[in-house]
OpenMM code with the backbone's topology and positions (N, CA, C; nanometers):
from openmm import Vec3, app, unit

residues = "MET SER LYS TYR LYS SER LEU LEU ALA ILE ILE LEU ILE PHE LEU ALA GLY CYS TYR GLU LYS LYS VAL ASP ASP LEU MET TRP LEU SER ASP ASP ARG ASP SER ALA PHE ILE GLN ILE GLU ARG HIS LEU ARG GLY PHE ASP LEU ALA MET LYS GLU VAL GLY GLU ARG TYR TYR ASN ILE PHE SER ALA VAL ASN ASP ASP ASN TRP GLY TYR ALA ILE TYR ASN LEU THR LYS LEU LYS THR ALA ILE VAL ASN GLY LEU GLU ARG ARG PRO ASN ARG LYS LEU SER ALA GLN SER PHE LEU ASN TYR SER ILE PRO ALA LEU MET LYS THR LEU LYS SER LYS GLU ARG GLU ASN PHE LEU ASN GLU PHE GLU LEU PHE LYS GLN SER CYS ASN ASN CYS HIS ILE SER GLU LYS VAL GLU TYR VAL ASN VAL ILE LEU PRO GLN LEU HIS SER SER MET VAL GLY ARG GLN".split()
positions = [
    Vec3(2.0268, -0.0839, 3.7212),
    Vec3(2.0063, 0.0143, 3.8402),
    Vec3(2.0670, 0.1495, 3.8430),
    Vec3(2.1911, 0.1476, 3.7850),
    Vec3(2.2626, 0.2702, 3.7747),
    Vec3(2.1856, 0.3560, 3.6728),
    Vec3(2.1012, 0.3227, 3.5923),
    Vec3(2.0434, 0.4157, 3.5087),
    Vec3(1.9157, 0.4610, 3.5858),
    Vec3(1.8660, 0.3871, 3.6544),
    Vec3(1.7528, 0.4200, 3.7692),
    Vec3(1.8048, 0.5377, 3.8574),
    Vec3(1.9252, 0.5090, 3.9205),
    Vec3(1.9752, 0.6157, 4.0022),
    Vec3(2.0270, 0.7334, 3.9296),
    Vec3(2.0513, 0.7376, 3.8075),
    Vec3(2.0944, 0.8520, 3.7276),
    Vec3(1.9678, 0.9374, 3.7207),
    Vec3(1.8571, 0.8587, 3.6858),
    Vec3(1.7270, 0.9324, 3.6607),
    Vec3(1.6822, 0.9959, 3.7948),
    Vec3(1.7001, 0.9369, 3.9358),
    Vec3(1.6601, 0.9911, 4.0490),
    Vec3(1.7561, 1.1221, 4.0824),
    Vec3(1.8778, 1.0982, 4.0365),
    Vec3(1.9677, 1.2134, 4.0705),
    Vec3(1.9249, 1.3303, 3.9758),
    Vec3(1.8876, 1.3242, 3.8720),
    Vec3(1.8352, 1.4282, 3.7894),
    Vec3(1.7173, 1.5095, 3.8415),
    Vec3(1.6293, 1.3999, 3.8847),
    Vec3(1.5233, 1.4460, 3.9573),
    Vec3(1.5587, 1.5412, 4.0744),
    Vec3(1.6601, 1.4859, 4.1593),
    Vec3(1.6890, 1.5570, 4.2896),
    Vec3(1.7409, 1.6984, 4.2329),
    Vec3(1.8296, 1.6935, 4.1386),
    Vec3(1.8946, 1.8314, 4.0920),
    Vec3(1.8058, 1.9169, 4.0505),
    Vec3(1.6868, 1.8720, 3.9652),
    Vec3(1.5877, 1.9573, 3.9080),
    Vec3(1.5064, 2.0332, 4.0257),
    Vec3(1.4757, 1.9333, 4.1281),
    Vec3(1.4018, 1.9847, 4.2458),
    Vec3(1.4704, 2.0880, 4.3257),
    Vec3(1.6064, 2.0627, 4.3240),
    Vec3(1.7021, 2.1585, 4.4029),
    Vec3(1.7102, 2.2830, 4.3387),
    Vec3(1.7219, 2.2765, 4.2016),
    Vec3(1.7177, 2.3946, 4.1127),
    Vec3(1.6032, 2.4792, 4.1196),
    Vec3(1.4878, 2.4214, 4.1217),
    Vec3(1.3551, 2.4855, 4.1361),
    Vec3(1.2996, 2.5489, 4.2571),
    Vec3(1.3603, 2.4948, 4.3599),
    Vec3(1.3177, 2.5322, 4.4999),
    Vec3(1.4198, 2.6540, 4.5554),
    Vec3(1.3458, 2.7513, 4.5978),
    Vec3(1.4248, 2.8714, 4.6288),
    Vec3(1.5103, 2.8440, 4.7588),
    Vec3(1.4603, 2.7576, 4.8414),
    Vec3(1.5461, 2.7121, 4.9653),
    Vec3(1.6680, 2.6220, 4.9386),
    Vec3(1.7524, 2.6195, 5.0195),
    Vec3(1.8683, 2.5265, 5.0059),
    Vec3(1.8059, 2.3866, 5.0121),
    Vec3(1.8786, 2.3131, 4.9574),
    Vec3(1.8497, 2.1632, 4.9763),
    Vec3(1.8424, 2.1115, 5.1049),
    Vec3(1.9329, 2.1783, 5.1821),
    Vec3(1.9279, 2.1438, 5.3364),
    Vec3(1.7958, 2.1546, 5.4080),
    Vec3(1.7436, 2.2603, 5.3376),
    Vec3(1.5963, 2.2893, 5.4044),
    Vec3(1.4876, 2.1950, 5.3750),
    Vec3(1.5153, 2.1024, 5.2642),
    Vec3(1.4120, 1.9910, 5.2423),
    Vec3(1.4052, 1.8780, 5.3514),
    Vec3(1.3353, 1.9074, 5.4521),
    Vec3(1.3304, 1.8311, 5.5700),
    Vec3(1.3181, 1.6878, 5.5488),
    Vec3(1.2237, 1.6663, 5.4614),
    Vec3(1.1794, 1.5256, 5.4306),
    Vec3(1.2887, 1.4315, 5.3672),
    Vec3(1.3951, 1.4966, 5.2905),
    Vec3(1.4748, 1.4213, 5.2312),
    Vec3(1.6030, 1.4194, 5.2987),
    Vec3(1.6544, 1.2964, 5.3156),
    Vec3(1.7704, 1.2630, 5.3861),
    Vec3(1.8999, 1.3295, 5.3252),
    Vec3(1.9857, 1.3691, 5.4095),
    Vec3(2.1174, 1.4337, 5.3738),
    Vec3(2.2068, 1.3256, 5.2939),
    Vec3(2.1953, 1.2001, 5.3417),
    Vec3(2.2636, 1.0905, 5.2802),
    Vec3(2.2089, 1.0642, 5.1380),
    Vec3(2.2929, 1.0667, 5.0428),
    Vec3(2.2696, 1.0464, 4.9044),
    Vec3(2.1921, 0.9060, 4.8878),
    Vec3(2.2471, 0.7967, 4.9257),
    Vec3(2.1854, 0.6766, 4.9106),
    Vec3(2.0410, 0.6723, 4.9869),
    Vec3(2.0334, 0.7259, 5.0970),
    Vec3(1.9137, 0.7302, 5.1644),
    Vec3(1.7876, 0.8145, 5.0964),
    Vec3(1.8533, 0.9209, 5.0256),
    Vec3(1.7680, 1.0007, 4.9526),
    Vec3(1.7123, 0.9336, 4.8239),
    Vec3(1.7891, 0.8710, 4.7553),
    Vec3(1.7461, 0.7790, 4.6448),
    Vec3(1.6362, 0.6828, 4.7081),
    Vec3(1.6720, 0.5953, 4.8125),
    Vec3(1.5448, 0.5217, 4.8752),
    Vec3(1.4283, 0.6038, 4.9007),
    Vec3(1.4380, 0.7192, 4.9575),
    Vec3(1.3153, 0.7940, 4.9865),
    Vec3(1.2506, 0.8311, 4.8464),
    Vec3(1.3004, 0.8656, 4.7614),
    Vec3(1.2493, 0.9039, 4.6325),
    Vec3(1.1896, 0.7903, 4.5624),
    Vec3(1.2654, 0.6778, 4.5607),
    Vec3(1.1976, 0.5536, 4.5085),
    Vec3(1.0841, 0.5057, 4.5716),
    Vec3(1.0883, 0.5395, 4.7212),
    Vec3(0.9582, 0.4924, 4.7799),
    Vec3(0.8319, 0.5731, 4.7435),
    Vec3(0.8649, 0.7204, 4.7093),
    Vec3(0.7722, 0.8094, 4.6576),
    Vec3(0.7136, 0.7694, 4.5282),
    Vec3(0.8129, 0.7211, 4.4445),
    Vec3(0.7695, 0.6780, 4.3069),
    Vec3(0.6800, 0.5584, 4.3176),
    Vec3(0.7053, 0.4791, 4.4027),
    Vec3(0.6241, 0.3461, 4.4446),
    Vec3(0.6555, 0.2418, 4.3369),
    Vec3(0.5779, 0.1461, 4.3321),
    Vec3(0.5832, 0.0364, 4.2458),
    Vec3(0.5155, 0.0525, 4.1317),
    Vec3(0.4213, -0.0568, 4.1075),
    Vec3(0.3478, -0.0580, 3.9798),
    Vec3(0.2144, -0.0005, 4.0176),
    Vec3(0.1572, 0.0139, 4.1405),
    Vec3(0.0113, 0.0582, 4.1492),
    Vec3(0.0114, 0.2095, 4.0930),
    Vec3(0.0953, 0.2910, 4.0954),
    Vec3(0.0944, 0.4240, 4.0364),
    Vec3(0.0938, 0.4219, 3.8807),
    Vec3(0.1770, 0.3179, 3.8302),
    Vec3(0.1634, 0.3020, 3.6846),
    Vec3(0.0255, 0.2468, 3.6257),
    Vec3(-0.0438, 0.1631, 3.7186),
    Vec3(-0.1596, 0.1121, 3.6784),
    Vec3(-0.2765, 0.2108, 3.7035),
    Vec3(-0.2524, 0.2965, 3.8059),
    Vec3(-0.3531, 0.4139, 3.8064),
    Vec3(-0.3545, 0.5228, 3.6798),
    Vec3(-0.2364, 0.5299, 3.6294),
    Vec3(-0.2460, 0.6041, 3.5045),
    Vec3(-0.2917, 0.5142, 3.3894),
    Vec3(-0.2498, 0.3813, 3.3870),
    Vec3(-0.3207, 0.3105, 3.2861),
    Vec3(-0.4514, 0.3063, 3.2804),
    Vec3(-0.5144, 0.3069, 3.3918),
    Vec3(-0.6644, 0.3011, 3.4092),
    Vec3(-0.7250, 0.4488, 3.3432),
    Vec3(-0.6567, 0.5336, 3.3683),
    Vec3(-0.7116, 0.6548, 3.3106),
    Vec3(-0.6730, 0.6748, 3.1780),
    Vec3(-0.5725, 0.6225, 3.1209),
    Vec3(-0.5548, 0.6157, 2.9771),
    Vec3(-0.6588, 0.5204, 2.9150),
    Vec3(-0.6755, 0.4170, 2.9702),
    Vec3(-0.7750, 0.3167, 2.9164),
    Vec3(-0.9066, 0.3815, 2.9080),
    Vec3(-0.9542, 0.4521, 2.9982),
    Vec3(-1.0841, 0.5203, 2.9836),
    Vec3(-1.0886, 0.6344, 2.8791),
    Vec3(-0.9830, 0.7022, 2.8859),
    Vec3(-0.9741, 0.8128, 2.7824),
    Vec3(-0.9576, 0.7606, 2.6208),
    Vec3(-0.9066, 0.6466, 2.6051),
    Vec3(-0.9098, 0.5805, 2.4784),
    Vec3(-1.0511, 0.5517, 2.4458),
    Vec3(-1.1291, 0.4958, 2.5283),
    Vec3(-1.2657, 0.4604, 2.4868),
    Vec3(-1.3535, 0.5805, 2.4771),
    Vec3(-1.3301, 0.6866, 2.5578),
    Vec3(-1.4128, 0.8076, 2.5525),
    Vec3(-1.3747, 0.8856, 2.4167),
    Vec3(-1.2493, 0.8926, 2.3783),
    Vec3(-1.1917, 0.9503, 2.2696),
    Vec3(-1.2744, 0.9040, 2.1365),
    Vec3(-1.2626, 0.7664, 2.1298),
    Vec3(-1.3268, 0.6995, 2.0131),
    Vec3(-1.4841, 0.7411, 2.0193),
    Vec3(-1.5436, 0.7489, 2.1346),
    Vec3(-1.6966, 0.7888, 2.1350),
    Vec3(-1.7032, 0.9269, 2.0768),
    Vec3(-1.5972, 1.0009, 2.1084),
    Vec3(-1.6128, 1.1548, 2.0556),
    Vec3(-1.5610, 1.1646, 1.8990),
    Vec3(-1.5181, 1.0385, 1.8538),
    Vec3(-1.4531, 1.0543, 1.7267),
    Vec3(-1.3286, 1.1239, 1.7161),
    Vec3(-1.2555, 1.1321, 1.8408),
    Vec3(-1.1268, 1.1975, 1.8415),
    Vec3(-1.0363, 1.0755, 1.8489),
    Vec3(-1.0078, 1.0349, 1.7099),
    Vec3(-0.9364, 0.9224, 1.7163),
    Vec3(-0.7502, 0.9739, 1.7395),
    Vec3(-0.7174, 1.0755, 1.7140),
    Vec3(-0.5879, 1.1208, 1.7518),
    Vec3(-0.5719, 1.1365, 1.9042),
    Vec3(-0.6616, 1.1604, 1.9797),
    Vec3(-0.6461, 1.1626, 2.1258),
    Vec3(-0.6488, 1.0215, 2.1685),
    Vec3(-0.7145, 0.9388, 2.1228),
    Vec3(-0.7170, 0.7924, 2.1478),
    Vec3(-0.5745, 0.7289, 2.1212),
    Vec3(-0.5070, 0.7497, 2.0138),
    Vec3(-0.3952, 0.7087, 1.9866),
    Vec3(-0.2825, 0.7866, 2.0790),
    Vec3(-0.2916, 0.9064, 2.0979),
    Vec3(-0.2101, 0.9602, 2.2241),
    Vec3(-0.2207, 0.9014, 2.3516),
    Vec3(-0.3304, 0.8633, 2.3883),
    Vec3(-0.3505, 0.7859, 2.5004),
    Vec3(-0.3067, 0.6345, 2.5156),
    Vec3(-0.3126, 0.5803, 2.3918),
    Vec3(-0.2696, 0.4438, 2.3830),
    Vec3(-0.1133, 0.4558, 2.3956),
    Vec3(-0.0304, 0.5377, 2.3219),
    Vec3(0.0873, 0.5694, 2.3386),
    Vec3(0.1360, 0.5914, 2.4834),
    Vec3(0.0690, 0.6768, 2.5661),
    Vec3(0.1120, 0.7070, 2.6984),
    Vec3(0.0823, 0.5905, 2.7928),
    Vec3(-0.0120, 0.5058, 2.7614),
    Vec3(-0.0654, 0.4023, 2.8405),
    Vec3(0.0611, 0.3079, 2.8342),
    Vec3(0.1104, 0.2818, 2.7163),
    Vec3(0.2303, 0.1876, 2.6868),
    Vec3(0.3422, 0.2490, 2.7595),
    Vec3(0.3858, 0.3877, 2.7602),
    Vec3(0.4676, 0.4211, 2.8351),
    Vec3(0.4621, 0.4065, 2.9734),
    Vec3(0.3476, 0.4270, 3.0441),
    Vec3(0.3295, 0.4039, 3.1902),
    Vec3(0.3646, 0.2566, 3.2209),
    Vec3(0.3124, 0.1552, 3.1272),
    Vec3(0.3562, 0.0209, 3.1732),
    Vec3(0.4977, -0.0037, 3.1608),
    Vec3(0.5699, 0.0533, 3.0572),
    Vec3(0.7040, 0.0268, 3.0359),
    Vec3(0.7968, 0.0932, 3.1619),
    Vec3(0.7502, 0.2138, 3.1985),
    Vec3(0.8125, 0.2789, 3.3208),
    Vec3(0.7804, 0.2045, 3.4499),
    Vec3(0.6557, 0.1476, 3.4673),
    Vec3(0.6165, 0.0560, 3.5827),
    Vec3(0.6964, -0.0683, 3.5776),
    Vec3(0.7311, -0.1180, 3.4677),
    Vec3(0.8155, -0.2413, 3.4679),
    Vec3(0.9588, -0.2277, 3.4843),
    Vec3(0.9789, -0.0942, 3.4667),
    Vec3(1.1377, -0.0623, 3.5120),
    Vec3(1.1456, -0.0697, 3.6489),
    Vec3(1.0433, -0.0219, 3.7353),
    Vec3(1.0505, -0.0362, 3.8645),
    Vec3(1.0180, -0.1677, 3.9292),
    Vec3(0.9293, -0.2499, 3.8535),
    Vec3(0.9065, -0.3867, 3.9088),
    Vec3(0.9408, -0.4827, 3.7747),
    Vec3(1.0513, -0.5085, 3.7596),
    Vec3(1.0875, -0.6047, 3.6489),
    Vec3(1.0212, -0.7605, 3.6630),
    Vec3(0.9865, -0.7888, 3.7761),
    Vec3(0.9354, -0.9020, 3.8209),
    Vec3(0.7975, -0.9412, 3.7410),
    Vec3(0.7376, -0.8333, 3.7038),
    Vec3(0.6014, -0.8293, 3.6296),
    Vec3(0.6105, -0.8276, 3.4960),
    Vec3(0.7317, -0.8286, 3.4379),
    Vec3(0.7571, -0.8308, 3.2988),
    Vec3(0.6923, -0.9366, 3.2131),
    Vec3(0.7120, -1.0442, 3.2447),
    Vec3(0.6778, -1.1721, 3.1887),
    Vec3(0.5221, -1.1676, 3.1503),
    Vec3(0.4459, -1.1229, 3.2565),
    Vec3(0.2873, -1.1077, 3.2456),
    Vec3(0.2546, -1.0075, 3.1413),
    Vec3(0.3568, -0.8972, 3.1348),
    Vec3(0.3117, -0.7921, 3.0377),
    Vec3(0.3435, -0.8037, 2.9097),
    Vec3(0.4315, -0.9165, 2.8647),
    Vec3(0.4958, -0.9102, 2.7420),
    Vec3(0.3963, -0.9409, 2.6187),
    Vec3(0.2803, -1.0256, 2.6612),
    Vec3(0.1959, -1.0244, 2.5327),
    Vec3(0.1017, -0.9078, 2.5155),
    Vec3(0.0771, -0.8397, 2.6399),
    Vec3(0.0093, -0.7137, 2.6251),
    Vec3(0.0968, -0.6034, 2.5431),
    Vec3(0.2211, -0.5997, 2.5807),
    Vec3(0.2986, -0.4914, 2.5215),
    Vec3(0.3210, -0.5407, 2.3625),
    Vec3(0.3396, -0.6739, 2.3316),
    Vec3(0.3806, -0.7001, 2.2018),
    Vec3(0.2610, -0.7430, 2.1147),
    Vec3(0.1592, -0.7557, 2.1540),
    Vec3(0.0405, -0.7984, 2.0881),
    Vec3(-0.0826, -0.6980, 2.0966),
    Vec3(-0.1172, -0.6941, 2.2236),
    Vec3(-0.2548, -0.6286, 2.2554),
    Vec3(-0.2374, -0.4774, 2.1971),
    Vec3(-0.1224, -0.4125, 2.2554),
    Vec3(-0.1029, -0.2695, 2.2184),
    Vec3(-0.1021, -0.2460, 2.0730),
    Vec3(-0.0083, -0.3065, 2.0074),
    Vec3(0.0021, -0.3011, 1.8648),
    Vec3(-0.1386, -0.3151, 1.7856),
    Vec3(-0.1966, -0.4139, 1.8305),
    Vec3(-0.3297, -0.4555, 1.7646),
    Vec3(-0.4387, -0.3365, 1.7779),
    Vec3(-0.4383, -0.2881, 1.9068),
    Vec3(-0.5224, -0.1723, 1.9170),
    Vec3(-0.4812, -0.0447, 1.8376),
    Vec3(-0.3474, -0.0321, 1.8394),
    Vec3(-0.3014, 0.0936, 1.7755),
    Vec3(-0.3409, 0.0733, 1.6140),
    Vec3(-0.3327, -0.0403, 1.5621),
    Vec3(-0.3771, -0.0597, 1.4360),
    Vec3(-0.5034, -0.0094, 1.3912),
    Vec3(-0.5897, -0.0717, 1.4952),
    Vec3(-0.7472, -0.0587, 1.4788),
    Vec3(-0.7664, 0.1001, 1.4932),
    Vec3(-0.7010, 0.1699, 1.5925),
    Vec3(-0.7364, 0.3097, 1.6139),
    Vec3(-0.6827, 0.3895, 1.5026),
    Vec3(-0.5831, 0.3568, 1.4252),
    Vec3(-0.5392, 0.4262, 1.3055),
    Vec3(-0.6327, 0.4049, 1.1912),
    Vec3(-0.7070, 0.2943, 1.1952),
    Vec3(-0.7974, 0.2687, 1.0860),
    Vec3(-0.9204, 0.3368, 1.0851),
    Vec3(-0.9459, 0.3882, 1.2033),
    Vec3(-1.0626, 0.4738, 1.2467),
    Vec3(-1.1995, 0.4080, 1.2154),
    Vec3(-1.2008, 0.2625, 1.2387),
    Vec3(-1.3230, 0.1915, 1.2105),
    Vec3(-1.3824, 0.1559, 1.3546),
    Vec3(-1.4889, 0.2116, 1.3695),
    Vec3(-1.5552, 0.2021, 1.5132),
    Vec3(-1.6024, 0.0448, 1.5274),
    Vec3(-1.6524, -0.0176, 1.4439),
    Vec3(-1.7004, -0.1367, 1.4764),
    Vec3(-1.5669, -0.2335, 1.5160),
    Vec3(-1.4712, -0.2216, 1.4247),
    Vec3(-1.3340, -0.3075, 1.4638),
    Vec3(-1.2846, -0.2572, 1.5855),
    Vec3(-1.2989, -0.1232, 1.6219),
    Vec3(-1.2508, -0.0825, 1.7671),
    Vec3(-1.3291, -0.1559, 1.8687),
    Vec3(-1.4500, -0.1464, 1.8723),
    Vec3(-1.5189, -0.2227, 1.9754),
    Vec3(-1.4875, -0.3572, 2.0024),
    Vec3(-1.4704, -0.4407, 1.8840),
    Vec3(-1.4136, -0.5774, 1.8893),
    Vec3(-1.2703, -0.5750, 1.9450),
    Vec3(-1.1848, -0.4827, 1.9176),
    Vec3(-1.0503, -0.4962, 1.9522),
    Vec3(-1.0532, -0.4514, 2.0984),
    Vec3(-1.1168, -0.3545, 2.1299),
    Vec3(-1.1186, -0.3065, 2.2659),
    Vec3(-1.1708, -0.4121, 2.3693),
    Vec3(-1.2473, -0.4945, 2.3369),
    Vec3(-1.2895, -0.6004, 2.3995),
    Vec3(-1.1860, -0.6923, 2.4210),
    Vec3(-1.1122, -0.7218, 2.3154),
    Vec3(-0.9903, -0.8120, 2.3423),
    Vec3(-0.8748, -0.7589, 2.4215),
    Vec3(-0.8799, -0.6296, 2.4175),
    Vec3(-0.7828, -0.5421, 2.4889),
    Vec3(-0.8185, -0.5514, 2.6330),
    Vec3(-0.9328, -0.5422, 2.6657),
    Vec3(-0.9771, -0.5504, 2.8037),
    Vec3(-0.9549, -0.6751, 2.8423),
    Vec3(-0.9727, -0.7793, 2.7849),
    Vec3(-0.9595, -0.9319, 2.8208),
    Vec3(-0.8001, -0.9475, 2.8542),
    Vec3(-0.7136, -0.8835, 2.7603),
    Vec3(-0.5878, -0.8953, 2.7862),
    Vec3(-0.5462, -0.8270, 2.9126),
    Vec3(-0.6104, -0.7217, 2.9704),
    Vec3(-0.5716, -0.6726, 3.0804),
    Vec3(-0.5995, -0.7595, 3.1985),
    Vec3(-0.7323, -0.8313, 3.1773),
    Vec3(-0.7630, -0.9147, 3.2807),
    Vec3(-0.6763, -1.0451, 3.3068),
    Vec3(-0.6330, -1.0748, 3.1802),
    Vec3(-0.5469, -1.2072, 3.1896),
    Vec3(-0.3966, -1.1541, 3.2442),
    Vec3(-0.3630, -1.0424, 3.2427),
    Vec3(-0.2375, -1.0059, 3.3134),
    Vec3(-0.2649, -0.9858, 3.4565),
    Vec3(-0.3867, -0.9426, 3.4887),
    Vec3(-0.4121, -0.9304, 3.6392),
    Vec3(-0.4197, -1.0705, 3.6965),
    Vec3(-0.4703, -1.1691, 3.6299),
    Vec3(-0.4885, -1.3017, 3.6758),
    Vec3(-0.3449, -1.3590, 3.6924),
    Vec3(-0.2609, -1.3396, 3.5963),
    Vec3(-0.1150, -1.3897, 3.5976),
    Vec3(-0.0398, -1.3321, 3.7185),
    Vec3(-0.0731, -1.2054, 3.7616),
    Vec3(-0.0070, -1.1486, 3.8835),
    Vec3(-0.0882, -1.1512, 4.0110),
    Vec3(-0.1867, -1.2484, 4.0099),
    Vec3(-0.2609, -1.2831, 4.1170),
    Vec3(-0.3251, -1.1655, 4.1753),
    Vec3(-0.3763, -1.0766, 4.0897),
    Vec3(-0.4658, -0.9545, 4.1380),
    Vec3(-0.5888, -0.9836, 4.0452),
    Vec3(-0.6539, -1.0992, 4.0441),
    Vec3(-0.7773, -1.1058, 3.9829),
    Vec3(-0.8941, -1.0441, 4.0093),
    Vec3(-0.8869, -0.9816, 4.1354),
    Vec3(-0.9965, -0.9071, 4.1820),
    Vec3(-1.0125, -0.7753, 4.1083),
    Vec3(-0.8872, -0.7297, 4.0677),
    Vec3(-0.8868, -0.6052, 3.9633),
    Vec3(-0.9420, -0.6550, 3.8199),
    Vec3(-1.0717, -0.6515, 3.8238),
    Vec3(-1.1492, -0.7002, 3.7074),
    Vec3(-1.1775, -0.5665, 3.6127),
    Vec3(-1.1104, -0.5526, 3.4852),
    Vec3(-1.1313, -0.4323, 3.4125),
    Vec3(-1.2597, -0.4590, 3.3416),
    Vec3(-1.3469, -0.3526, 3.3308),
    Vec3(-1.4773, -0.3698, 3.2666),
    Vec3(-1.4659, -0.2522, 3.1481),
    Vec3(-1.5712, -0.2608, 3.0605),
    Vec3(-1.5722, -0.1374, 2.9605),
    Vec3(-1.6264, -0.0205, 3.0264),
    Vec3(-1.5814, 0.0802, 2.9868),
    Vec3(-1.6363, 0.2354, 3.0612),
    Vec3(-1.7741, 0.2334, 3.0420),
    Vec3(-1.8429, 0.2696, 3.1446),
    Vec3(-1.9761, 0.2867, 3.1496),
    Vec3(-2.0415, 0.4286, 3.1199),
    Vec3(-1.9676, 0.5315, 3.1808),
    Vec3(-1.9859, 0.6642, 3.1892),
    Vec3(-1.8966, 0.7381, 3.1015),
    Vec3(-1.9479, 0.8220, 3.0194),
    Vec3(-1.8609, 0.8972, 2.9495),
    Vec3(-1.8564, 1.0480, 2.9904),
    Vec3(-1.7220, 1.1025, 3.0385),
    Vec3(-1.7028, 1.2287, 3.0723),
    Vec3(-1.5604, 1.2684, 3.0478),
    Vec3(-1.5391, 1.3295, 2.9362),
    Vec3(-1.4069, 1.3498, 2.9104),
    Vec3(-1.3997, 1.5195, 2.8949),
    Vec3(-1.2748, 1.5457, 2.9378),
    Vec3(-1.2552, 1.6992, 2.9290),
    Vec3(-1.2204, 1.7284, 2.7925),
    Vec3(-1.1668, 1.6265, 2.7059),
    Vec3(-1.1288, 1.6706, 2.5794),
    Vec3(-1.2308, 1.6084, 2.4686),
    Vec3(-1.2731, 1.7013, 2.3823),
    Vec3(-1.3768, 1.6597, 2.2904),
    Vec3(-1.3368, 1.6797, 2.1567),
    Vec3(-1.4143, 1.6652, 2.0689),
    Vec3(-1.3952, 1.6885, 1.9145),
    Vec3(-1.3789, 1.8337, 1.8819),
    Vec3(-1.2928, 1.8764, 1.7890),
    Vec3(-1.2795, 2.0222, 1.7428),
    Vec3(-1.3900, 2.0513, 1.6314),
] * unit.nanometer
topology = app.Topology()
chain = topology.addChain("A")
for resn in residues:
    res = topology.addResidue(resn, chain)
    for name in ("N", "CA", "C"):
        topology.addAtom(name, app.Element.getBySymbol(name[0]), res)
């Protein structure tokens, strides 16, 4: 927990340094240091914001492969993993459900992306999607049913 508080302290210092007004003028942030950490933690939220980013990265991986932009797909898979790891730091009780995803699904998809073989990708991405849904079932949020992306609209294309 002290590692987490250190990160929050760094964020506070950064915000204070970037802000032209004095920290005292930050009306929403408590003057009490411990209360301020609690407020910032509340704003960072739990696992839902991590999953929001994971969803975006998931979509970007699929779109990037459709554009033959394998590098961008690899980049998004790396960031997807970071989002999950950071979310697990905030919600360690979800770690058990995510372990097979982190240890097997992500490395398997990464290997496939690096091979740049579209047919293998489609098969592996289907397994990846199933792994997402298995985790959701384990966490009792089975109503979050991940599907294959249907619409392609990426701001990043092939060069």
